[in-house]
DODOGU-576914 format. One record per atom (N, C-alpha, C): residue number from 1; residue in one letter; atom name; z, y, x. Coordinates in pm, 1 decimal. Example, Ala and Ser with C-alpha at 12.3 -4.5 7.8 and 13.67 -1.06 7.14 Angstrom:
LOTI,1,A,N,780.0,-569.0,1319.0
LOTI,1,A,CA,780.0,-450.0,1230.0
LOTI,1,A,C,780.0,-330.0,1320.0
LOTI,2,S,N,708.0,-225.0,1285.0
LOTI,2,S,CA,714.0,-106.0,1367.0
LOTI,2,S,C,787.0,3.0,1290.0
// end
This chain:
LOTI,1,H,N,-4299.1,7209.8,-5628.3
LOTI,1,H,CA,-4176.6,7155.9,-5571.5
LOTI,1,H,C,-4208.4,7091.8,-5438.1
LOTI,2,K,N,-4137.3,7131.2,-5332.8
LOTI,2,K,CA,-4168.8,7083.6,-5198.5
LOTI,2,K,C,-4160.9,6932.2,-5185.3
LOTI,3,S,N,-4058.0,6869.6,-5242.5
LOTI,3,S,CA,-4038.7,6725.6,-5226.1
LOTI,3,S,C,-4148.3,6643.9,-5292.3
LOTI,4,S,N,-4212.5,6699.1,-5392.2
LOTI,4,S,CA,-4311.9,6623.1,-5466.7
LOTI,4,S,C,-4422.0,6568.7,-5378.0
LOTI,5,S,N,-4455.1,6640.1,-5272.1
LOTI,5,S,CA,-4561.4,6592.5,-5185.0
LOTI,5,S,C,-4519.2,6469.1,-5105.4
LOTI,6,K,N,-4387.5,6446.1,-5094.4
LOTI,6,K,CA,-4337.3,6330.5,-5021.4
LOTI,6,K,C,-4330.0,6205.6,-5109.0
LOTI,7,I,N,-4340.6,6221.3,-5239.9
LOTI,7,I,CA,-4319.5,6108.7,-5329.2
LOTI,7,I,C,-4434.8,6010.7,-5318.8
LOTI,8,N,N,-4400.0,5885.4,-5304.8
LOTI,8,N,CA,-4497.5,5777.0,-5299.1
LOTI,8,N,C,-4468.2,5680.0,-5412.2
LOTI,9,R,N,-4564.2,5603.7,-5449.6
LOTI,9,R,CA,-4544.3,5504.5,-5554.6
LOTI,9,R,C,-4549.6,5366.2,-5492.7
LOTI,10,Y,N,-4450.4,5284.9,-5526.8
LOTI,10,Y,CA,-4451.3,5146.2,-5482.1
LOTI,10,Y,C,-4568.6,5074.5,-5548.3
LOTI,11,P,N,-4615.1,4964.2,-5492.2
LOTI,11,P,CA,-4724.2,4888.5,-5553.8
LOTI,11,P,C,-4689.2,4844.6,-5695.5
LOTI,12,K,N,-4788.9,4831.0,-5779.2
LOTI,12,K,CA,-4765.8,4796.9,-5919.4
LOTI,12,K,C,-4709.1,4657.3,-5941.0
LOTI,13,N,N,-4705.5,4573.8,-5838.4
LOTI,13,N,CA,-4653.5,4438.8,-5858.5
LOTI,13,N,C,-4501.8,4431.6,-5843.2
LOTI,14,T,N,-4433.1,4544.4,-5815.4
LOTI,14,T,CA,-4287.5,4541.5,-5810.7
LOTI,14,T,C,-4233.0,4542.5,-5953.0
LOTI,15,I,N,-4109.5,4502.8,-5966.2
LOTI,15,I,CA,-4050.0,4485.6,-6098.7
LOTI,15,I,C,-4050.8,4613.7,-6180.4
LOTI,16,S,N,-3998.6,4722.3,-6123.0
LOTI,16,S,CA,-3977.2,4841.9,-6204.9
LOTI,16,S,C,-4060.7,4962.1,-6161.7
LOTI,17,H,N,-4157.7,4943.2,-6074.9
LOTI,17,H,CA,-4244.2,5052.4,-6030.6
LOTI,17,H,C,-4163.9,5174.8,-5988.0
LOTI,18,P,N,-4069.3,5160.4,-5894.8
LOTI,18,P,CA,-3988.7,5276.8,-5859.7
LOTI,18,P,C,-4067.8,5382.1,-5783.5
LOTI,19,W,N,-4026.0,5503.8,-5798.7
LOTI,19,W,CA,-4075.6,5613.6,-5717.4
LOTI,19,W,C,-3970.5,5637.7,-5611.7
LOTI,20,Y,N,-4010.6,5688.8,-5498.1
LOTI,20,Y,CA,-3912.4,5712.9,-5393.7
LOTI,20,Y,C,-3957.1,5823.4,-5301.0
LOTI,21,I,N,-3858.6,5879.8,-5232.8
LOTI,21,I,CA,-3881.4,5964.8,-5117.5
LOTI,21,I,C,-3813.4,5891.9,-5003.7
LOTI,22,S,N,-3883.1,5868.5,-4897.4
LOTI,22,S,CA,-3826.9,5797.8,-4783.9
LOTI,22,S,C,-3733.0,5889.3,-4705.8
LOTI,23,G,N,-3619.3,5834.4,-4664.8
LOTI,23,G,CA,-3521.6,5908.6,-4586.9
LOTI,23,G,C,-3443.5,5813.6,-4498.8
LOTI,24,S,N,-3348.1,5867.5,-4422.0
LOTI,24,S,CA,-3277.0,5781.8,-4327.6
LOTI,24,S,C,-3125.1,5795.0,-4329.9
LOTI,25,D,N,-3069.1,5898.2,-4393.0
LOTI,25,D,CA,-2925.7,5922.3,-4384.2
LOTI,25,D,C,-2844.9,5873.8,-4504.6
LOTI,26,I,N,-2900.9,5879.2,-4623.2
LOTI,26,I,CA,-2830.1,5837.2,-4744.0
LOTI,26,I,C,-2931.8,5796.2,-4850.0
LOTI,27,T,N,-2895.0,5697.5,-4929.5
LOTI,27,T,CA,-2977.4,5654.9,-5043.2
LOTI,27,T,C,-2922.2,5719.0,-5169.3
LOTI,28,M,N,-3007.6,5788.5,-5242.6
LOTI,28,M,CA,-2970.3,5849.4,-5369.8
LOTI,28,M,C,-3046.8,5776.3,-5479.3
LOTI,29,I,N,-2973.5,5717.7,-5574.8
LOTI,29,I,CA,-3033.5,5633.2,-5678.0
LOTI,29,I,C,-3011.7,5698.0,-5813.5
LOTI,30,G,N,-3116.7,5703.8,-5892.5
LOTI,30,G,CA,-3104.4,5760.0,-6026.0
LOTI,30,G,C,-3219.9,5717.9,-6114.2
LOTI,31,W,N,-3217.6,5767.8,-6235.9
LOTI,31,W,CA,-3325.2,5743.3,-6331.5
LOTI,31,W,C,-3315.1,5849.1,-6439.3
LOTI,32,G,N,-3423.9,5865.2,-6510.5
LOTI,32,G,CA,-3424.2,5962.0,-6620.3
LOTI,32,G,C,-3421.7,6106.2,-6571.7
LOTI,33,T,N,-3353.5,6190.9,-6647.9
LOTI,33,T,CA,-3357.5,6334.6,-6622.3
LOTI,33,T,C,-3287.7,6377.0,-6493.6
LOTI,34,V,N,-3199.6,6296.2,-6439.2
LOTI,34,V,CA,-3129.7,6337.0,-6316.2
LOTI,34,V,C,-3219.7,6333.5,-6193.1
LOTI,35,I,N,-3335.1,6272.1,-6202.2
LOTI,35,I,CA,-3424.3,6264.9,-6087.1
LOTI,35,I,C,-3464.6,6404.8,-6040.8
LOTI,36,H,N,-3485.7,6495.9,-6133.1
LOTI,36,H,CA,-3520.9,6632.3,-6095.4
LOTI,36,H,C,-3409.3,6695.1,-6012.1
LOTI,37,V,N,-3285.4,6667.4,-6049.3
LOTI,37,V,CA,-3170.6,6717.1,-5973.4
LOTI,37,V,C,-3166.9,6652.5,-5834.8
LOTI,38,L,N,-3186.9,6521.3,-5829.0
LOTI,38,L,CA,-3184.8,6452.0,-5700.4
LOTI,38,L,C,-3292.8,6504.6,-5606.1
LOTI,39,L,N,-3409.6,6533.5,-5657.9
LOTI,39,L,CA,-3517.1,6586.8,-5574.3
LOTI,39,L,C,-3479.7,6723.6,-5517.4
LOTI,40,E,N,-3416.5,6807.2,-5600.0
LOTI,40,E,CA,-3371.2,6937.8,-5553.3
LOTI,40,E,C,-3263.0,6923.0,-5446.7
LOTI,41,V,N,-3167.2,6833.9,-5471.3
LOTI,41,V,CA,-3058.3,6810.9,-5376.0
LOTI,41,V,C,-3113.7,6756.5,-5244.4
LOTI,42,A,N,-3207.9,6664.4,-5252.3
LOTI,42,A,CA,-3267.5,6608.1,-5131.0
LOTI,42,A,C,-3335.8,6717.0,-5049.0
LOTI,43,T,N,-3405.2,6806.2,-5114.8
LOTI,43,T,CA,-3471.8,6916.3,-5046.1
LOTI,43,T,C,-3369.6,7008.9,-4981.3
LOTI,44,M,N,-3265.3,7044.8,-5056.3
LOTI,44,M,CA,-3161.3,7132.7,-5002.5
LOTI,44,M,C,-3088.1,7067.4,-4885.3
LOTI,45,A,N,-3056.5,6939.0,-4897.7
LOTI,45,A,CA,-2985.5,6868.4,-4790.7
LOTI,45,A,C,-3068.3,6867.1,-4662.0
LOTI,46,E,N,-3197.5,6846.1,-4676.7
LOTI,46,E,CA,-3287.3,6844.6,-4560.3
LOTI,46,E,C,-3295.3,6983.2,-4496.9
LOTI,47,E,N,-3318.7,7084.2,-4580.3
LOTI,47,E,CA,-3339.8,7219.8,-4528.3
LOTI,47,E,C,-3212.3,7282.8,-4473.9
LOTI,48,Q,N,-3100.6,7263.8,-4543.0
LOTI,48,Q,CA,-2977.9,7334.3,-4506.9
LOTI,48,Q,C,-2885.5,7254.3,-4415.1
LOTI,49,L,N,-2892.0,7122.2,-4422.1
LOTI,49,L,CA,-2798.1,7040.1,-4346.2
LOTI,49,L,C,-2865.4,6943.6,-4248.9
LOTI,50,G,N,-2995.5,6931.0,-4258.9
LOTI,50,G,CA,-3066.0,6835.6,-4174.9
LOTI,50,G,C,-3039.9,6690.8,-4214.4
LOTI,51,V,N,-3001.5,6668.5,-4340.2
LOTI,51,V,CA,-2972.3,6534.7,-4390.8
LOTI,51,V,C,-3097.0,6480.4,-4459.7
LOTI,52,S,N,-3140.1,6363.7,-4417.5
LOTI,52,S,CA,-3259.6,6299.7,-4471.2
LOTI,52,S,C,-3220.2,6203.4,-4583.1
LOTI,53,C,N,-3258.1,6237.6,-4707.0
LOTI,53,C,CA,-3219.0,6159.4,-4824.6
LOTI,53,C,C,-3332.0,6068.2,-4870.1
LOTI,54,E,N,-3299.3,5942.9,-4893.3
LOTI,54,E,CA,-3392.7,5849.8,-4955.1
LOTI,54,E,C,-3362.3,5853.2,-5103.9
LOTI,55,V,N,-3458.7,5892.4,-5185.5
LOTI,55,V,CA,-3438.9,5904.1,-5329.6
LOTI,55,V,C,-3515.6,5792.5,-5398.7
LOTI,56,I,N,-3444.4,5716.2,-5481.7
LOTI,56,I,CA,-3506.9,5607.5,-5558.2
LOTI,56,I,C,-3493.3,5639.5,-5706.6
LOTI,57,D,N,-3606.2,5648.5,-5774.5
LOTI,57,D,CA,-3609.9,5662.9,-5920.0
LOTI,57,D,C,-3643.1,5526.0,-5975.6
LOTI,58,L,N,-3545.7,5464.2,-6039.7
LOTI,58,L,CA,-3565.0,5326.9,-6086.1
LOTI,58,L,C,-3670.6,5312.8,-6194.7
LOTI,59,Q,N,-3700.9,5416.9,-6267.4
LOTI,59,Q,CA,-3797.2,5412.3,-6377.7
LOTI,59,Q,C,-3746.4,5326.5,-6493.8
LOTI,60,T,N,-3696.6,5208.4,-6467.3
LOTI,60,T,CA,-3637.6,5124.0,-6571.1
LOTI,60,T,C,-3504.2,5069.9,-6520.1
LOTI,61,I,N,-3413.5,5041.1,-6612.3
LOTI,61,I,CA,-3286.8,4982.1,-6571.1
LOTI,61,I,C,-3271.1,4838.5,-6620.1
LOTI,62,M,N,-3362.1,4793.9,-6701.9
LOTI,62,M,CA,-3362.6,4654.2,-6745.3
LOTI,62,M,C,-3505.3,4603.8,-6748.7
LOTI,63,P,N,-3551.0,4534.3,-6648.8
LOTI,63,P,CA,-3480.8,4500.7,-6525.9
LOTI,63,P,C,-3485.6,4618.5,-6429.7
LOTI,64,Y,N,-3397.6,4615.9,-6330.5
LOTI,64,Y,CA,-3405.0,4717.6,-6226.6
LOTI,64,Y,C,-3430.7,4649.7,-6092.6
LOTI,65,D,N,-3484.3,4725.2,-6001.1
LOTI,65,D,CA,-3529.1,4669.8,-5873.7
LOTI,65,D,C,-3414.5,4668.3,-5772.9
LOTI,66,S,N,-3328.4,4568.7,-5782.9
LOTI,66,S,CA,-3211.7,4558.9,-5694.8
LOTI,66,S,C,-3252.3,4535.6,-5549.7
LOTI,67,A,N,-3363.9,4471.2,-5526.9
LOTI,67,A,CA,-3409.8,4445.4,-5389.6
LOTI,67,A,C,-3442.9,4576.1,-5317.3
LOTI,68,T,N,-3505.9,4669.7,-5386.9
LOTI,68,T,CA,-3537.7,4799.0,-5327.4
LOTI,68,T,C,-3410.0,4874.6,-5293.1
LOTI,69,I,N,-3313.6,4871.1,-5384.1
LOTI,69,I,CA,-3186.1,4938.2,-5359.6
LOTI,69,I,C,-3116.6,4876.2,-5239.5
LOTI,70,E,N,-3108.2,4744.9,-5236.5
LOTI,70,E,CA,-3040.1,4676.3,-5126.6
LOTI,70,E,C,-3106.0,4708.6,-4992.2
LOTI,71,K,N,-3236.8,4704.4,-4987.3
LOTI,71,K,CA,-3308.8,4733.0,-4863.5
LOTI,71,K,C,-3282.6,4876.7,-4817.2
LOTI,72,S,N,-3283.6,4969.3,-4910.3
LOTI,72,S,CA,-3261.4,5109.1,-4877.1
LOTI,72,S,C,-3119.5,5133.5,-4827.3
LOTI,73,V,N,-3020.8,5076.7,-4894.8
LOTI,73,V,CA,-2881.2,5096.4,-4855.1
LOTI,73,V,C,-2854.4,5031.3,-4719.3
LOTI,74,Q,N,-2916.9,4918.3,-4693.1
LOTI,74,Q,CA,-2903.7,4856.7,-4560.3
LOTI,74,Q,C,-2959.2,4951.0,-4453.6
LOTI,75,K,N,-3068.5,5021.0,-4486.5
LOTI,75,K,CA,-3131.4,5112.1,-4391.4
LOTI,75,K,C,-3045.4,5236.5,-4367.1
LOTI,76,T,N,-2995.2,5298.4,-4474.7
LOTI,76,T,CA,-2923.9,5425.3,-4460.5
LOTI,76,T,C,-2773.8,5407.5,-4435.8
LOTI,77,G,N,-2716.9,5299.3,-4484.9
LOTI,77,G,CA,-2573.5,5275.6,-4468.8
LOTI,77,G,C,-2486.3,5350.7,-4567.4
LOTI,78,K,N,-2547.0,5428.6,-4655.5
LOTI,78,K,CA,-2471.5,5506.4,-4754.4
LOTI,78,K,C,-2549.9,5509.8,-4884.7
LOTI,79,A,N,-2475.3,5517.2,-4997.2
LOTI,79,A,CA,-2542.3,5522.5,-5127.1
LOTI,79,A,C,-2469.0,5616.3,-5221.1
LOTI,80,M,N,-2546.8,5680.6,-5306.4
LOTI,80,M,CA,-2493.4,5764.9,-5411.9
LOTI,80,M,C,-2572.5,5731.9,-5538.8
LOTI,81,V,N,-2500.9,5694.9,-5644.2
LOTI,81,V,CA,-2564.7,5663.9,-5772.0
LOTI,81,V,C,-2536.2,5780.4,-5866.3
LOTI,82,V,N,-2641.2,5838.5,-5922.5
LOTI,82,V,CA,-2626.5,5954.3,-6009.8
LOTI,82,V,C,-2693.0,5922.2,-6143.4
LOTI,83,H,N,-2618.1,5944.6,-6251.7
LOTI,83,H,CA,-2674.9,5919.9,-6384.5
LOTI,83,H,C,-2598.0,5995.3,-6490.2
LOTI,84,E,N,-2659.9,6010.2,-6604.7
LOTI,84,E,CA,-2593.5,6067.8,-6720.5
LOTI,84,E,C,-2548.1,5951.1,-6806.2
LOTI,85,A,N,-2416.6,5935.9,-6819.4
LOTI,85,A,CA,-2365.1,5820.8,-6893.6
LOTI,85,A,C,-2221.1,5847.1,-6934.7
LOTI,86,P,N,-2167.9,5761.6,-7019.7
LOTI,86,P,CA,-2027.7,5773.0,-7055.3
LOTI,86,P,C,-1939.1,5755.1,-6932.6
LOTI,87,L,N,-1815.2,5798.1,-6944.3
LOTI,87,L,CA,-1721.0,5787.1,-6833.9
LOTI,87,L,C,-1701.7,5643.0,-6789.8
LOTI,88,T,N,-1697.2,5549.7,-6882.9
LOTI,88,T,CA,-1679.1,5409.0,-6848.5
LOTI,88,T,C,-1799.6,5327.6,-6892.0
LOTI,89,Q,N,-1823.2,5221.9,-6824.1
LOTI,89,Q,CA,-1926.4,5123.9,-6854.4
LOTI,89,Q,C,-2068.6,5178.6,-6852.0
LOTI,90,G,N,-2092.9,5279.9,-6769.0
LOTI,90,G,CA,-2228.6,5327.9,-6748.6
LOTI,90,G,C,-2302.9,5230.9,-6658.5
LOTI,91,F,N,-2434.0,5232.9,-6663.1
LOTI,91,F,CA,-2512.0,5139.3,-6583.0
LOTI,91,F,C,-2497.2,5166.8,-6433.2
LOTI,92,G,N,-2464.8,5289.5,-6397.8
LOTI,92,G,CA,-2442.7,5322.3,-6257.1
LOTI,92,G,C,-2330.1,5240.1,-6196.1
LOTI,93,A,N,-2230.7,5204.6,-6277.9
LOTI,93,A,CA,-2120.8,5120.9,-6228.4
LOTI,93,A,C,-2171.7,4982.8,-6187.9
LOTI,94,E,N,-2266.2,4929.8,-6262.0
LOTI,94,E,CA,-2326.6,4800.7,-6228.2
LOTI,94,E,C,-2399.2,4809.7,-6094.4
LOTI,95,I,N,-2474.2,4917.0,-6075.6
LOTI,95,I,CA,-2547.0,4934.4,-5950.2
LOTI,95,I,C,-2449.3,4948.9,-5833.7
LOTI,96,A,N,-2346.1,5031.2,-5850.3
LOTI,96,A,CA,-2247.4,5050.9,-5743.8
LOTI,96,A,C,-2176.7,4920.2,-5709.5
LOTI,97,A,N,-2142.2,4842.4,-5811.9
LOTI,97,A,CA,-2076.0,4713.8,-5787.7
LOTI,97,A,C,-2167.8,4618.7,-5711.8
LOTI,98,R,N,-2294.0,4614.2,-5749.0
LOTI,98,R,CA,-2390.5,4527.1,-5681.5
LOTI,98,R,C,-2408.4,4568.2,-5535.7
LOTI,99,I,N,-2413.7,4699.8,-5510.5
LOTI,99,I,CA,-2424.4,4748.7,-5372.8
LOTI,99,I,C,-2303.5,4703.6,-5291.9
LOTI,100,Q,N,-2184.4,4718.0,-5349.8
LOTI,100,Q,CA,-2062.1,4679.0,-5280.0
LOTI,100,Q,C,-2060.5,4529.6,-5248.9
LOTI,101,V,N,-2095.6,4447.2,-5345.7
LOTI,101,V,CA,-2097.3,4302.4,-5324.9
LOTI,101,V,C,-2197.8,4265.1,-5215.0
LOTI,102,N,N,-2317.8,4321.5,-5223.9
LOTI,102,N,CA,-2420.2,4291.4,-5124.1
LOTI,102,N,C,-2379.4,4340.2,-4986.1
LOTI,103,S,N,-2317.5,4456.5,-4978.2
LOTI,103,S,CA,-2272.1,4510.2,-4849.5
LOTI,103,S,C,-2164.7,4421.3,-4788.6
LOTI,104,S,N,-2072.9,4375.5,-4872.8
LOTI,104,S,CA,-1965.9,4287.7,-4824.1
LOTI,104,S,C,-2021.9,4155.1,-4775.0
LOTI,105,Q,N,-2116.7,4099.6,-4847.0
LOTI,105,Q,CA,-2176.5,3972.2,-4809.5
LOTI,105,Q,C,-2257.3,3985.6,-4681.4
LOTI,106,N,N,-2326.5,4097.9,-4664.2
LOTI,106,N,CA,-2412.1,4116.8,-4547.1
LOTI,106,N,C,-2335.2,4160.4,-4423.3
LOTI,107,S,N,-2213.2,4211.4,-4440.4
LOTI,107,S,CA,-2138.1,4260.0,-4323.9
LOTI,107,S,C,-2091.3,4145.4,-4235.6
LOTI,108,G,N,-2081.1,4024.6,-4290.3
LOTI,108,G,CA,-2038.3,3909.8,-4212.4
LOTI,108,G,C,-2149.4,3842.8,-4136.9
LOTI,109,K,N,-2272.0,3887.7,-4154.6
LOTI,109,K,CA,-2388.0,3822.5,-4091.8
LOTI,109,K,C,-2411.5,3874.7,-3952.7
// end
């Protein structure tokens, strides 16, 4: 897989040991089995559209590394949360809400 060579591991002292692909246009956040899909999409977006995707694999969701997400979304200005979950009350909704709150708070600075 082409993207695999880009994957780096954060230092072991971070909360959830996330894996990531560095990018500049959009932050893609996921965990579990959807990461394989995100890696494919990131590769296709780069090759076909010239879109640079930052992919974050949270590895764990309790606790999850909100600081990494916030830093990435501040950098790219866009976020997409992808997960397999029920229609309502999935953990992705918590992440999206946190991104929105942090974005609103930081926009006034």
